[in-house]
C-alpha positions in Angstrom: 92.4 49.0 -66.4 88.6 48.8 -65.7 87.6 47.9 -69.2 89.3 47.3 -72.5 88.1 48.9 -75.6 84.8 48.2 -77.4 84.6 48.7 -81.2 81.6 51.0 -81.4 79.9 52.0 -84.6 81.0 55.3 -86.1 78.2 56.8 -88.3 79.8 58.0 -91.5 77.1 60.3 -92.9 73.4 60.8 -92.3 72.5 57.2 -91.1 69.7 57.0 -93.7 67.6 53.8 -93.8 68.3 51.2 -96.5 66.2 51.7 -99.6 63.2 49.4 -100.0 63.5 46.3 -102.2 63.0 47.2 -105.9 59.6 46.4 -107.3 58.9 45.2 -110.8 57.8 47.9 -113.1 57.2 48.3 -116.8 58.3 51.9 -116.7 61.8 52.9 -117.3 63.4 54.8 -114.3 63.7 58.5 -114.9 67.1 59.7 -116.1 69.4 60.9 -113.3 70.8 64.4 -113.6 74.5 64.5 -114.2 76.6 64.9 -111.1 78.3 68.3 -110.6 82.1 68.5 -110.2 81.4 69.2 -106.5 79.4 66.0 -106.1 82.0 64.0 -108.1 84.8 65.3 -105.8 82.9 64.2 -102.7 82.1 60.8 -104.2 85.7 60.2 -104.9 86.6 61.0 -101.3 83.9 58.7 -100.1 85.4 55.9 -102.3 88.8 56.6 -100.8 87.3 56.2 -97.4 85.6 53.0 -98.3 88.9 51.7 -99.5 90.5 52.7 -96.2 92.7 55.3 -97.8 91.9 57.5 -94.9 94.7 60.1 -95.3 93.8 60.6 -99.0 90.1 60.9 -98.1 90.8 63.5 -95.4 92.8 65.5 -97.9 90.0 65.4 -100.4 87.4 66.4 -97.9 89.6 69.3 -96.7 89.7 70.7 -100.2 85.9 70.8 -100.2 85.9 72.4 -96.7 87.9 75.3 -98.0 84.7 76.5 -99.8 82.3 75.0 -97.3 83.9 75.4 -93.8 80.5 74.9 -92.0 79.4 71.8 -93.9 78.5 69.5 -90.9 78.5 66.3 -93.0 82.0 66.9 -94.5 83.3 67.8 -91.0 81.9 64.6 -89.7 83.5 62.6 -92.5 86.9 64.1 -91.7 86.4 63.1 -88.1 85.6 59.5 -89.1 88.8 59.5 -91.2 90.9 60.6 -88.2 89.0 58.1 -85.9 90.0 55.3 -88.3 93.6 56.5 -88.1 93.2 56.4 -84.3 94.0 60.1 -84.1 91.2 60.7 -81.6 92.1 64.2 -80.6 91.9 65.4 -84.2 88.7 63.4 -84.7 87.2 65.1 -81.7 87.9 68.6 -83.0 86.1 67.8 -86.3 83.1 66.2 -84.6 82.8 69.3 -82.4 83.0 71.6 -85.4 80.3 69.5 -87.1 78.1 69.9 -84.0 78.8 73.6 -83.8 77.6 73.9 -87.4 74.5 71.7 -86.7 73.7 71.2 -83.0 71.3 68.4 -83.8 73.5 66.4 -86.2 73.0 63.0 -84.6 75.8 61.2 -86.4 78.5 63.6 -85.2 77.1 63.5 -81.7 77.3 59.7 -81.7 80.8 59.8 -83.0 81.9 62.4 -80.4 80.5 60.1 -77.8 82.6 57.3 -79.2 85.7 59.3 -78.9 84.9 60.0 -75.2 84.3 56.3 -74.8 87.7 55.3 -76.2 89.3 57.9 -74.0 87.5 56.4 -71.0 85.5 59.5 -70.3 82.4 57.5 -69.8 80.2 60.1 -68.2 80.9 62.5 -71.0 80.2 59.8 -73.5 76.8 59.1 -71.9 75.8 62.8 -72.1 76.7 63.0 -75.8 75.0 59.8 -76.6 71.9 61.1 -74.9 72.0 64.2 -77.1 72.4 61.9 -80.2 69.4 59.9 -79.0 67.3 63.1 -78.5 68.1 64.1 -82.1 67.4 60.6 -83.5 65.5 58.5 -81.0 64.9 55.6 -83.4 68.6 54.7 -83.8 69.4 51.3 -82.3 73.1 52.0 -82.7 72.9 55.1 -80.5 71.0 53.3 -77.7 73.4 50.3 -77.8 76.5 52.6 -77.7 74.9 54.4 -74.7 74.4 51.0 -73.1 78.1 50.2 -73.5 79.0 53.5 -71.9 76.6 52.9 -69.0 78.2 49.4 -68.5 81.7 50.8 -68.5 80.6 53.3 -65.9 79.2 50.4 -63.8 75.6 51.6 -64.1 74.2 48.3 -65.0 70.5 49.0 -64.7 70.9 51.9 -67.1 72.9 49.7 -69.4 70.2 47.1 -69.5 67.6 49.8 -70.2 69.6 51.2 -73.1 70.3 47.8 -74.6 66.7 46.8 -74.2 65.6 49.8 -76.2 68.2 49.1 -78.9 66.8 45.6 -79.3 63.2 46.8 -79.4 64.2 49.1 -82.3 66.3 46.5 -84.1 66.2 42.9 -82.8 69.4 42.2 -84.7 71.4 45.1 -83.4 74.0 42.9 -81.7 74.3 40.6 -84.7 75.5 43.3 -87.1 79.2 43.5 -87.9 81.4 46.1 -89.5 79.9 49.2 -91.1 76.5 47.8 -91.3 75.7 48.6 -87.7 75.8 47.4 -84.2 78.8 46.9 -81.8 81.5 44.4 -81.4 83.0 43.8 -78.0 86.7 43.4 -77.9 88.3 43.1 -74.5 91.3 41.3 -73.0 89.7 41.3 -69.6 88.2 37.9 -68.8 86.4 39.3 -65.7 84.8 42.1 -67.6 83.9 40.0 -70.6 82.1 37.5 -68.4 80.3 40.3 -66.7 79.3 41.9 -70.0 77.9 38.6 -71.3 76.0 38.1 -68.0 74.3 41.5 -68.3 73.5 40.9 -72.0 71.9 37.6 -70.9 69.9 39.5 -68.3 68.8 42.1 -70.9 67.5 39.3 -73.2 65.8 37.6 -70.2 64.0 40.8 -69.4 62.7 40.8 -72.9 61.6 37.1 -72.7 64.1 36.0 -75.4 65.2 32.6 -74.0 67.4 31.7 -77.0 69.6 34.8 -76.9 69.6 34.8 -73.1 71.0 31.2 -73.2 73.5 32.1 -75.7 75.0 34.9 -73.6 74.7 32.9 -70.4 76.9 30.2 -72.0 79.4 32.8 -73.1 79.5 34.3 -69.6 80.1 30.9 -68.0 82.7 30.0 -70.6 84.5 33.2 -69.7 84.4 32.4 -66.0 81.2 33.7 -64.6 80.4 31.5 -61.5 77.4 33.0 -59.7 74.9 30.5 -61.1 72.8 30.3 -57.9 72.1 34.0 -58.1 70.9 33.7 -61.7 68.4 31.0 -60.7 67.0 33.3 -57.9 67.0 36.5 -60.0 63.4 37.6 -60.8 64.6 39.0 -64.2 65.3 35.4 -65.3 62.0 34.0 -64.0 60.3 34.0 -67.5 63.1 32.0 -69.1 64.7 30.0 -66.3 62.7 26.9 -67.2 63.4 27.0 -70.9 65.5 24.0 -72.0 68.1 26.2 -73.7 68.6 28.2 -70.5 68.8 25.1 -68.4 71.4 23.7 -70.7 73.4 26.9 -70.6 73.4 26.9 -66.8 74.8 23.4 -66.8 77.7 24.4 -68.9 80.8 23.2 -67.0 83.3 25.9 -66.1 86.4 26.2 -68.2 89.2 23.8 -67.2 92.2 25.5 -65.5 95.3 25.7 -67.6 97.5 22.7 -67.4 100.8 23.0 -65.7 103.9 22.9 -67.9 105.8 19.6 -67.7 109.6 19.5 -67.4 
């Protein structure tokens, strides 16, 4: 197996930005109009999804789709439900239906790319992620997901370019966890994990971020990366190579071999 799975962010709905911090005001907020039965039904389904009651949420969304079969947002939400149930073929069908209903629906495009990624169709994933980026170029998540797909396809320069753009948009993109955003690497392959960390270090070196570069270099070495001499000669690392944190990371001793069992 070339690469074990990454956990990539699925975009649940529209990917709207977080609201601004509330400001003090002497005026009372305007009264909110009462929700319609239709809005209440979708809200209940959203709550089921948040509580990980995926099958129940899917059933509730499907009821709404009977009257709104071309509602791209609902179709995307059903796809996310099936993705969380690891029923990727069903998820794929709903994402494709959402995109057919709205060809520029970036969330569904991102999620379809993630299905292709899980199914190790990396070139297809890249193409769909690029469509998502074209629809919403300021999404750090879409760029970081594309970077992971490029990495899995062993196109490392393209991976670095995508990750660099993600970091430029959101410097904390690789610090997020869970539904808030970002990506979480999960792999049982020590070789690939060390390589992933090395290329993440190289990405941060290219951006002049010595602290994050050192962090990922240490992880790479901890996971068995050994080509330290090449790092010291690589021009990408030139701007950070003399930083004390980077020097310390490069002096990290390799992991000790496992001890032999005693009889």
